[in-house]
C-alpha positions as CSV (number, residue, x, y, z in Angstrom):
1,X,76.0,128.1,131.1
2,X,76.8,131.8,130.3
3,X,79.1,131.9,133.3
4,X,80.9,128.7,132.1
5,X,81.5,130.1,128.7
6,X,82.7,133.4,130.1
7,X,85.2,131.9,132.6
8,X,86.4,129.4,129.8
9,X,87.0,132.4,127.4
10,X,88.8,134.4,130.1
11,X,91.2,131.5,130.8
12,X,92.0,131.0,127.2
13,X,92.5,135.0,126.8
14,X,94.8,135.2,129.7
15,X,96.9,132.1,128.6
16,X,97.1,133.5,124.9
17,X,98.2,137.0,126.4
18,X,101.3,135.6,128.1
19,X,102.4,133.4,125.1
20,X,103.6,135.8,122.4
21,X,107.3,135.3,122.9
22,X,107.1,131.6,124.0
23,X,106.8,128.4,122.2
24,X,103.1,127.7,121.5
25,X,101.0,125.6,119.3
26,X,97.4,126.3,118.5
27,X,94.6,124.8,116.3
28,X,91.4,122.8,116.4
29,X,90.7,119.4,117.8
30,X,88.0,116.7,117.7
31,X,87.4,113.7,120.1
32,X,85.1,110.9,120.9
33,X,84.0,109.7,124.4
34,X,82.6,106.5,125.7
35,X,81.4,106.2,129.3
36,X,79.3,104.5,132.1
37,X,77.7,106.3,134.9
38,X,76.0,105.4,138.2
39,X,73.3,108.1,138.8
40,X,70.7,109.0,141.5
41,X,68.4,111.7,142.3
42,X,65.0,112.8,143.7
43,X,61.8,113.6,141.6
44,X,58.7,112.8,143.5
45,X,60.8,110.0,145.0
46,X,64.3,108.4,144.9
47,X,65.7,107.4,141.6
48,X,68.8,105.5,140.9
49,X,70.4,103.3,138.2
50,X,73.2,103.4,135.7
51,X,73.5,104.5,132.2
52,X,76.0,104.3,129.2
53,X,76.9,107.3,126.9
54,X,78.8,108.1,123.7
55,X,79.7,111.5,122.6
56,X,81.8,113.7,120.3
57,X,83.1,117.1,120.7
58,X,85.5,119.6,119.1
59,X,86.9,123.1,119.5
60,X,90.1,124.8,119.9
61,X,93.3,123.8,121.5
62,X,96.5,125.5,122.7
63,X,99.7,123.7,123.8
64,X,102.8,125.3,125.2
65,X,105.3,122.7,123.9
66,X,104.1,120.7,120.8
67,X,107.6,120.1,119.2
68,X,110.1,121.8,121.7
69,X,112.7,119.8,123.4
70,X,111.1,120.3,126.7
71,X,110.1,117.7,129.4
72,X,106.8,119.4,130.2
73,X,103.9,121.1,128.5
74,X,100.5,122.5,129.4
75,X,97.5,121.8,127.1
76,X,94.2,123.6,127.1
77,X,91.1,122.6,125.1
78,X,87.8,124.8,124.9
79,X,85.0,123.2,122.9
80,X,81.6,121.6,122.8
81,X,79.5,118.8,121.1
82,X,76.8,116.3,121.8
83,X,76.5,113.3,124.2
84,X,73.9,110.5,123.5
85,X,72.8,108.8,126.8
86,X,70.2,106.2,126.3
87,X,67.2,107.9,124.9
88,X,68.4,111.6,125.3
89,X,71.0,113.8,123.8
90,X,72.9,116.4,125.7
91,X,74.5,119.5,124.5
92,X,78.0,119.6,126.0
93,X,80.5,122.3,126.7
94,X,84.0,121.7,128.2
95,X,87.2,123.2,129.4
96,X,90.0,120.7,129.8
97,X,93.5,121.3,131.2
98,X,96.4,118.6,130.8
99,X,99.8,118.7,132.1
100,X,102.0,116.7,129.8
101,X,105.3,114.9,130.7
102,X,107.8,113.8,127.8
103,X,110.6,111.5,128.7
104,X,113.8,112.8,127.0
105,X,114.4,109.4,125.3
106,X,110.8,109.5,123.8
107,X,110.8,112.7,122.0
108,X,112.5,113.8,118.8
109,X,112.2,116.2,115.8
110,X,109.5,114.2,114.2
111,X,107.5,112.8,117.0
112,X,106.9,113.8,120.6
113,X,105.5,111.1,123.0
114,X,103.9,112.4,126.2
115,X,101.6,111.5,129.0
116,X,100.1,113.1,132.1
117,X,97.1,114.1,134.3
118,X,94.2,116.3,133.3
119,X,91.2,118.0,134.9
120,X,88.0,118.7,133.0
121,X,85.0,121.1,133.7
122,X,81.9,120.4,131.8
123,X,78.2,121.8,131.4
124,X,75.4,119.5,129.8
125,X,72.1,120.5,128.8
126,X,69.0,118.7,127.6
127,X,65.5,119.5,126.7
128,X,63.2,116.9,125.4
129,X,59.6,115.7,125.4
130,X,58.5,112.3,127.0
131,X,55.3,110.4,126.3
132,X,53.5,108.1,128.9
133,X,53.2,105.6,126.0
134,X,56.8,105.2,125.6
135,X,57.8,101.9,127.1
136,X,61.1,103.3,128.5
137,X,59.1,106.1,130.4
138,X,56.7,103.5,131.9
139,X,59.6,101.4,133.0
140,X,61.3,104.3,134.7
141,X,58.3,105.6,136.6
142,X,56.9,102.3,137.7
143,X,60.4,101.0,138.9
144,X,61.9,104.3,140.3
145,X,58.7,106.1,141.6
146,X,56.8,103.3,143.3
147,X,55.4,105.5,146.1
148,X,54.5,108.3,143.6
149,X,52.5,106.6,140.7
150,X,50.3,109.7,140.7
151,X,53.3,111.3,138.8
152,X,52.9,108.7,136.0
153,X,49.1,109.2,135.8
154,X,49.7,112.9,135.4
155,X,51.5,112.2,132.2
156,X,48.8,111.5,129.9
157,X,49.9,114.5,127.8
158,X,53.5,114.6,126.5
159,X,55.7,116.3,129.0
160,X,58.7,118.6,128.5
161,X,61.9,117.8,130.6
162,X,64.8,120.0,131.0
163,X,68.1,118.8,132.5
164,X,71.1,121.0,133.5
165,X,74.2,119.3,134.8
166,X,77.8,120.4,135.8
167,X,80.5,117.7,135.7
168,X,84.0,117.7,137.0
169,X,86.5,114.9,136.2
170,X,90.0,113.9,136.8
171,X,91.8,111.8,134.4
172,X,95.0,110.6,132.7
173,X,96.3,110.9,129.2
174,X,97.9,107.5,128.8
175,X,99.5,108.1,125.4
176,X,99.9,111.3,123.5
177,X,101.8,111.5,120.3
178,X,102.8,114.9,118.4
179,X,103.8,114.2,114.7
180,X,105.6,117.2,113.4
181,X,105.7,118.2,109.9
182,X,108.2,121.0,109.0
183,X,108.5,124.0,111.3
184,X,104.9,125.0,111.6
185,X,102.5,122.0,111.6
186,X,101.6,119.2,113.9
187,X,99.1,116.4,114.1
188,X,98.5,115.3,117.7
189,X,96.7,112.2,119.0
190,X,95.8,111.4,122.6
191,X,94.2,108.4,124.4
192,X,93.2,108.1,128.1
193,X,90.6,107.8,130.8
194,X,88.9,110.0,133.3
195,X,86.7,109.6,136.4
196,X,83.8,112.2,136.7
197,X,81.3,113.6,139.3
198,X,78.2,115.1,138.0
199,X,75.4,117.2,139.8
200,X,72.5,119.1,138.6
201,X,68.8,119.7,138.2
202,X,65.7,118.3,136.4
203,X,62.4,119.9,135.7
204,X,59.4,118.1,134.4
205,X,56.2,120.1,134.4
206,X,55.6,121.1,138.0
207,X,58.2,118.7,139.3
208,X,61.7,119.7,140.3
209,X,64.5,117.3,141.3
210,X,68.1,116.9,141.9
211,X,70.4,114.5,140.0
212,X,73.9,113.3,140.5
213,X,76.2,110.6,139.3
214,X,79.7,109.3,139.0
215,X,81.4,107.2,136.4
216,X,84.4,106.3,134.2
217,X,85.0,107.4,130.6
218,X,87.5,106.6,127.9
219,X,88.4,109.1,125.2
220,X,90.5,109.6,121.9
221,X,91.4,112.9,120.5
222,X,93.0,114.3,117.3
223,X,94.3,117.8,116.9
224,X,95.7,119.9,114.1
225,X,98.0,122.7,115.2
226,X,100.3,125.4,113.7
227,X,103.3,126.3,115.9
228,X,105.0,129.5,116.8
229,X,108.5,129.6,118.0
230,X,108.0,125.9,118.7
231,X,110.6,123.5,117.0
232,X,112.8,120.8,118.2
233,X,116.5,121.8,118.8
234,X,119.1,119.6,120.4
235,X,120.8,122.6,121.9
236,X,117.7,123.3,124.1
237,X,118.0,122.2,127.7
238,X,115.5,119.8,128.9
239,X,113.2,121.6,131.5
């Protein structure tokens, strides 16, 4: 996690360092995600299944063309939040890069429409306690560890579980809207989908296992940004 945070901060610092004379918008954002994941792994035996999740996160955002009369923009988001997945909650850190495309006939002084591909890098962590008397726990171990029921009988006392996951995803912002107010303030909305791949490790008592997964997610985002040298002018050539 420390490495993830360091690399994320370094990327943001480098980008900010090269922006002082260019059009740029910066501020804060919040978003919600809803996804479905097929997962598998090994913990005393093979495990597989699917799960759904819902999450929310927030952080800082930087965009190279929020209101400018340009065809392209680069957007970076660095943040964190919580993801609820069935019975567990994961702490979530993310670094998201988006390349935006804005058709000339769909951008103006008050509103800029854009869309484009995005890449996300994520770290998720969960630490919780399970009980053998929990119906969900019994179901999981009876169905997914049939050859290792000794693991179940070793859980007569509550057991701590730790999960560390890394996720990479590729996606598409289907619709982005920047609503510009005056020369310095913008409210931005974006909606889209992504497909992600997850790998990681799970530890429960003396048992260690590997987990992996892949799945589809939808997201919606709102951001509040202040702009520097970033205004719509008809004299600016489209880039």
